[in-house]
N, C-alpha and C positions, 0 to 999 in steps of 0.2 A: 666178384666184376659186377659193376654197375649196370653196365645196358647189356644184359644177356641178349642173344639173339633170339628173335621170336620165333615161334611155329608159324606154319604156314596161315591158318585159320586167323590168329591175330593180327598179323602182317595185314592180310587180306580186308578186313575190319577195319583196319587204321587207315586204309586208303579207300575204302569204300568199294571195293570189288568182291565179287564171288570168289572164294577160293579155288575154284576151278581155273579162273581168268589169272590168278596169282600164281599157279603152278604152270600154267602155259608161260608167263613172263619167266618164269625160273628156268623151264626148260630150254627157253630160246635164248637164255643169258642177257635178258633185256633187264633184270633188276638182280645186283648182286647177292649171292646169297653164300653161307658157309653151311657144310655137313657136321651134323651131330649126331654122332651113332647111326650112321647112314640115312639120317633123314634132312632136306634141305631145311633149314632155318633162316630168316632174313634179319640182317642185322638193324637196328634202330635208326640207324646213321644210312643205311643203304634206301630206307624209305624215303628221306626228303631228299637223297639225289635221285629218285627215280620221278619225283615230282618235279624237281627242278628240270631234268630233260623233257619230260612230258610236257610242261608248260611252252 
């Protein structure tokens, strides 16, 4: 798969947020995520969706 979901640290870096803030967004279901082996990952396209909603 070309666009594998990103771990929280990488997704947070791409959004310019601290990882802790991204984890809050995930917990509050404000950004789309998928579970991979019991760990939340953020799909690459979910980052753009979040940016569009946040603006």
